C-alpha positions, 0 to 999 in steps of 0.5 A: 125077560121081563124086569117089570114083573120081576119088580112087581114081584118084589112088591108081594101084592095083596089086596081087595075091595073094601067099599061098594059105592053108589050115589045118584046125583051130585057128591063130593067125599075126602078118602083115604084108607087106614089100617082099620080099613083093611084089618079084615082082610089081611094077616098082617100089616103092610109097609104101604098101600095103594088106593083104587076105585073102580068106576063100574057105571056114571062119570067121576073127578079124583083129586089129590092136592097139588095135581089136576083132576082125573075124569074117570068114567065106566071101565076106568081105574083110578089108582093112588099109588101112595094112598094119598088123601083125595077127593071123589066127587061129581062136583067139586063145589060140595063141601067134602064129606069124610068117606068114613062117616058115609060106611054101611058095614055088611055081613056078606060082602064089602061095606056099603056107600050109599048117597040118595039124591036124584040125577045119574047114578055113579057106582064104585068099587073102592079097594086097595093094594097092600105092599109088604116090601118097604121102600120101594123105588117103582111107587115113589116114581109113580105120580100121586094119582093116575088112570087106568082107561078101561077103552082098551079094547080086550083089557075092558073085560079082564079088568072087570072080571079080575075086579069081579072076582076080587069082590066075590067072597073071600079069595085065597090070599095067593089068588087075591095077590096074583091078581092084585099084581096082573091089575097094577102092572096093566096100569104101570105099563100104560103109564110106562107106554105114555111116558114122553120119549127122554123122560128121566127117572126110575121107571124110565130105566124100564123103557132104555134097553141096556138098562132094562137088560142090567136090571133084569140081570140085577133082580135075577142074578143078586145071590152072585158076585156081580160087578159092573164089568160083567154086568156091562159085557151082558148089555152091550156097553162099556162100564162107563157108558152103563154106569152114566146112563144108569146114574142119569135114569134111576139116580145111583150107580148099578152096583149100589142098585145091586146091593139095595135089591139084595137087602130088600130080597133079604127083608123079605125073607126076614119077613118070612120068618122060614130062615135063620139069618146065616141062611138068608145072608148066603141066599143073598149072597155073603159069605158070612153071617157077620158081613150080612149083618154089617150090610144090612145095618146100613141099609135099614139101620139095625141089624136083621135080626131087631129088624124081624123082631120089630115086625113081628111086634108090628104085626101083633098090633104093637105101635111102632114109628112109620118107615119113611121112604128116602128120596133124592134131590140132586143140588146145583153142583151135582151132590145127592140130597137124600129126604124124607116126607111125612105127616098131612098139612101145609109143607114144612121143610126142616133145614139141615144141620148136623147130626142126622141120618134119615134111617136113624132118626126116628130111634134118635133120643135128640131127633125123634119128638122134633119128628113127631111134633113137626108131622103132627099138623105138617107135611114135614120134608126133611133132609140130610145136610150134604157130606153126612146121613143119606146124602152125598158124603163126599160132596162137590162143595161144602160151604154155607151158600151151598148149603143155603141153596140145598133147601130150595134143591130139595124143596124142589125135588118133594114137589114144594113151592111155598113152606114153613121153614124150621132152623135149628142152631147152624139150620137157623142161620141157613134158614134165616139166609134162605129167607132172606134170598127167597122171601116168595118161597117161606111163608113163616120161619121158626128159629130154635137156638140160632146165631147169625155169627159164628163163633171166629166171627164173634170172636170171644178170646176164651171161646176161640181158645178152647174151640181151636184147642178141641179141633187140633186135639181131635186131629191129633188123637182122632186115629186111636180114639173114637172122636174127641168131636163125638164127645164134643157134641154131646158134651156141648149140645146136651149138658144134661144128656142121659145114659139113653142119648149117650149110648145112641150117640156111640152106637151110631156115631160112625154112621152119621158121617165121616169124621173129616166132614165133622171138623169142615163143618165146624169150620163152616159154623165157625164163620157164619156171617149173616147179620146183614141177611136178617133185616131182609127176612120178611116172613113172620118169624118164631125165635126160641132160645135156650137160656144156658145154651153153652153153643150159642150165648143167649144173646146170639138169639136176641140178636136174631130176632131183634134183626128181624122185622116184628119176629117173636122171641121166647127165652126157654128154660134149658141148657140144651142146644137142641131140645130134648123130648123129656125136658120141661122147656119142650112142652113150652116150645111145643105150644108155641110152634104150634100157636105159631105156624095155626095163626092166620 
């Protein structure tokens, strides 16, 4: 059984050739496909897209920021698995031109780019491969750019003829999808062949015979009631040995991978719209529609019916938030940390603060506007705090020091060396500690409603009394109430909360993190004391604080700004500990935020 073929089939590829480019002499253009570029080729929008350039003649170079340039000659294919912004050039010293400004429409074939000049002729086919399946591990595992060489004997003619067929008129969607799948499969197979021995990661699992066999069984029999014992028996290993190899290569246990794969197949069926929820539930191995609905909501953040309706609206052209690909980094103590990357520009890492969930934050009245603003001109890296969201709910350690080190672990996993750092609430204290310990990694620091000392260290008798009382009440009554901590979270953090925020929080409370971890986080935050770290911060710093903040008093923000050399302090007319998108203070903050990050 060819597990790679099964995986590729699950991508639901479609595609075509969009641009026929010819150049004479030196050139340099920047490229990244947009929905408008492929609108005439697809009947529906794709979840993800890959870009490629097939070199018909001459020699070109392609480069993605942060990766070495790739040289390609006639017969080679440059592949960008995640459609990253990139340069295509004959000589890198030339100032790049936006490729869209060079495109000339054509009535009888792909659009054209013609660059006049003197010198060697270079010709390219520029195309795309649309991916209908969302959040696919295969695309995450590939580098940002790779080359499929055309110097492999019989493969030359196969690639050339396949691309010619893609370019000859309008092929049926079935033909295009199959050719695109074969084309991409060849690139992945060659990439796998070149992986160094001992290389880890999801793709390396396909080269490990027992793990590859386990993957094949899961992919083919996801609707069966598989368990780790039966799976281990099929691949000839003990359950512990299979589990260890699976986690080492793929980053998650076999049964969790099976659950994710089952939901991915269900999402494909929902997107097709040919079956109702009950039939899909049984088709992917559930005995009841209710159990399927719960599992699907855990995976995608919304019930199947809502998920399908949103996809239909997207195909109809309505604007919908982008879907984040959730990846996992591993902290020094082995804790899995879930993170997502979105937007373009200089990296901006958001320090963790409670309570977030990468799958839900874009729908959250608390965080959706923060995400949109942060990714407006930055490459945003955000992650769920250990113990919450998509990160490990049972971390090896639950301490302020571990949370500080988690910033570096996630930045390393995301491939980010230096970055701007955003900290909100106790996340600001974590950000301060990281900036103090690793000054070479933080370019600029933005702190919102920060404090250097937790409430137990501040030791205000009245505050200590009511906070302690609230924690004790929650311990005694949580078994028959949703959680007094949850109610406190809204009342204390958002005194002006509207019905939408309260309803959203009540609906998703149990998904954000276990109640015991909320208590543990309160204890950690209560004992924060980083006053001595402030003077060690070297990064230019912006501190913004709500005047009526009931969780961190205004004086706490002033003390933070006063302790960091050269920090700029802004008072905001708000009582919310985390600014909401519909309050007057929000545009004041965003103006300061944009100017600060843009300044030299």
